[in-house]
N, C-alpha and C positions, 0 to 999 in steps of 0.2 A: 483897199488893202495893198494894192500895188504901190501906192504913194507912201504908205506907212512902212512897207518893207524896204523901199528904196531909201527912206530916211534912216532906218535902222542899219542897213548895210553901209550907208555913207558914214554914219557915226563909227561903225566898226573899223572902216578903212582909215578914218582919221586917227582913231585910237591906236591902231597897229602902226600906222606911219609915224606918229609921234613917239611911240614906244621904241621902235627900232631905230628911229632917228635920234634917240637920246634926249628927247624933250621932256619925258617923264618916265617914271619907273612903272612897269606893268606887273601884274600878278597873273600868271598863266592859269593857275588853279581856279581863281575866282572867275576869270574870263571863260574858261571851259565850262564851269558850273552854270554861268549865266547863259551861255550858248545852248547848253543842254535844256535848260528850263524854257527858253524862248522857242527853240525848235520843237520841243514837246507840246507847247501850247498850239503851235501851228499844226503839228501832227494831229492833235485831238480835233482841232477845228476842221481840218481836211477830212478826217475819217467820219466825223459825225455830223458835219454841216455842209461843207462845200462839195465833197464827192457825192453825197446823196442828191444834192441839188442838180449837179451835172447829169447824174443818171436819170433823174426825173425829167430833165429837159430833153435828153436823148430819147427816152421812151415816148415822150409826148410828140417829138418830131417824127419818130417812126410810125406812131399811130396816126398822125395827120396824113402822112404820105400813103398809108394803107387805105385810108378812106377817101382819098382825093380822087376826083373824076378827071381824066386826061382832057386837055384842051383840044379843040378841033384841029388846030394847026400844029399839034405836036404830040408825041407819045409820052408815056410815063417815064420818070427818071430811071436810069439803069441801076442795078443792084450795087455796082461798084461805086457810083457817085453817092448813093445813099449811105453806103458803109463809110466812105470818106467823110461825109458830113457828120455822121454819128460819132466817128472817132475824134473829129475836131471838137465836138461838144463835150466829149468825155476827157479830153486831154487836160493835164494839170497846167495851169498858167505858170509862167517863169518864176514868179515869186513864191509859188509853192515848191517848185523844184529846188530852190535855193534855201528853203527853210524846212518844211516837213520832210522833203526828200532826203535831207542830210541828217535828220534826227537819229536814225538807227546807227549810223557811223559815229556820230559825235557821242551818243550815249555809250557805245561800246568802249570808245577811247577813254571817256570819263571814268567808267567803272574800272577798267584795267589800270589806268594811271592812278586812281585814288586808292585802290585796295590791293593791287597785286605788285606791279613794278612800274617805276617811273624812270625815264631816261634823263641823264644830265650830261653836260659837257664840262670838262675840267678847264677853267679859264686862267688859272695861275699856276705857278710852280711851287706852291707851298707844300704839296704832297709828294714832290720828287724825292726819292726815285720810285716810290710805289706807283704813283700816277703822274703821267706827263701831261703837259699842256696839249690840248686837242683830243685827249682820250674821251670817248663817248662811253659812259658807264650806265649800268642798270642799278637801281636801288630797290631793295625789297621793302615794300610798304607795310607789310603785316608782321614782320619779324618781331618788332617791339610792341605790337598790339594794333588792333583795328581802330582807326580814328575816323571821325566824321570829316568829309571833304571840306576844304576851305577853313572851317572852324578849327580843325586839327585837334579836336577833343577826343581823348581816348575813351572808347566805349567797351572794348573787350581787351583786357590785359593779356599779354603773352610773355615773351622773353624780356628780361631786363638787360640793358646794355652791359657789356663786359669790357674789362681792360683789353685793349688791343683792337677793338672793333673800329672799322672805318665808318663813320656816321655822317649822314647829311642832316642838316638842321637849319632852322631859321635863325639868321644872324640876330643875336639879342638886341643890337642897336638899331636894326631895321628889319622887321619881320617879313618884308617883301623880298628880301634877298636870301638865297640859299647858300650855305657854306658847307664845306666838307673838311673834316679833320679826323684825327685818331683819338679815341677815348683813352686817357691815361689815368684819370682819377674818378672814382665812384663816390656816391654820397658817404660822408664820414671819413674819407681818406685825407691824409695830409700829403700834399704833393709839393716837392721842392725841385727846383731846377737851378743848380749853381755850378759855375765853372764848366758849363756845357755838359753836365751830367744830370740825369733824371733820377730822383729818389721818390719812392712811394712808401709812406708810413715808415720813414727812416731807413729804408733798405735801398741800396743802389741797384738800379735796374741793369742786369747783365748785358754787356755788349761785347762783340767780337769784331776785330778789324777785318775789312775786306779790301780788295783793290780799289784804288781811287775811282771816283765817278767823273766822267768828262761831260760837262754841260756844253752842248753844241751851240746853243744860243749865246751863252756868255763866253764861250771859247776858253774855259778854264776848268781845272780839276777841283773836286771837293773830296774830303775825307768821308769814306763810306763805312758803315758798321751794320752788323745785325744786332737787333735788340729783341729781348724776350719780355713781352708783357703778358703775364698769365700764360695761357696755352698758345699764344700767337707769337710767332717769330717773324719779324719783318725787318726792313732795311731803313736806315736813316742817313741823312747827310749832316755833316758838321764842318763848319768853316772856322778854323782857329783865328783867321784874320778878319772875320766879319761877325760882330756881335751887336745885335740891335739894342739900343739903350732901352732899358726897362723903365716904365713910368714910375716916378717917385711920388706922385700925388694922384693915384688911381681913383676914378670916380665911377663906379658901377655897382649894381646891387650886390651886397655882401662883400664889398671891397675891404671892409674892416677885418675880414677873415684872412687877409693877405698881408704879408710883411715883405717889403722890398729893400734890397741893398743895390749898390751899383752893378753887381754881377750876379745877383741871385733873387729868387722869389720863392716864398713858402706860403702855401694856401691850405686852409682847411675847407674841404668841399662841403657846402651845406646840404641838408637833406633835400631830395627831389631835384638835385642839380648834378652836373658833370663837368669835369675839367678836361679840355681837349687841346691837343697840340698838333701842328703839322710835322710831317716826317722830315721836311727840309728845315731843320731846327733853327737855323740862323737866318732864315728867309721866310718867316711865317708869322702873320698877325693872328694870334689865337688867344686862348684863355689867359695867357700871361699879360695880355694888353687890354682886353675888353671883358674879361670876367667869365663867369660860369654860364653853362647852357642849361636852362630849366627843362624839365621833362616835357612840358607842353610845347616846346619848340622842336622836338625830335620829328624828323621826316621819315627816316628809314635807314637801313643798313646797306651800304654799298658793297657789292660783291663781284661784279663782272664787267670787264671791258668788252663791249660788243663791236667797237670799231675805232680805229684811228687811221684816218685817210693818209697820213704821212708814213705809217708803219703798220701794216695789217698783222704783223707778227705780235702786236700788242694784244690781240684778241685773246681773252681767257679770264679765268678767275685770278684774284689777287688776295693777299693777306694784309 
């Protein structure tokens, strides 16, 4: 078993090294599920096979010492040495410490992360000014329904996504990647974005100007507005001098629901799907470019910044 455990740990080390080294894309949910299953198997083996064997060996050892006759040239072993020998027989081997011993911790993390809250790190500026690069956020995993881990299949429906929600989801073009954007279109909605103005079902979404936003990384100012999406008031950035070219030959599921011009897009959101956009409107790859997010891709609702090591004042709820 020690050789098998060494092989498994070696494979894990290679996988993690390649993942963090950028050699391949990892899936932490799948990895955590696999670690939970493997350590659970070790835990069962330890509890019902290996631990009883060690106890039996220790009891046999104590019984043999109790019935042994001392040699003529020496006395019986001391109680301290007997206890040390017995403890050595009962001790878990290293390969059990690194498997069965870790099962309770891994299982708790797996359950909390799968059904309650999951941490994420904001990697890009597409949600500025609501979320900044480096924000560490929490995502409510049960708000939109209880889902099976890894498979992400909803088993207990709860709340439906609403306009204005900040949602984490599996990127439709690569389900191993998690994205975060704001919900702007619900199933059946007609969403238009033209001349840097958002329209839902033909109605312009109300905005109010705010003082310009200074981007420290880009060392420039952006136009900042408040936007009212349903009950949610949040802030967006608009750059009149920077407009990403919209695709003229979009190729994604239900792309026929969308009409493009050089400066606008109009989409009819299909049933069971959502239209999402970044708050940094002119610096966000979102549903305008890669299409609708199906319900089965939803991960959860983002709601709290729990840390930003560059600015601890960022800690708190956001809209």
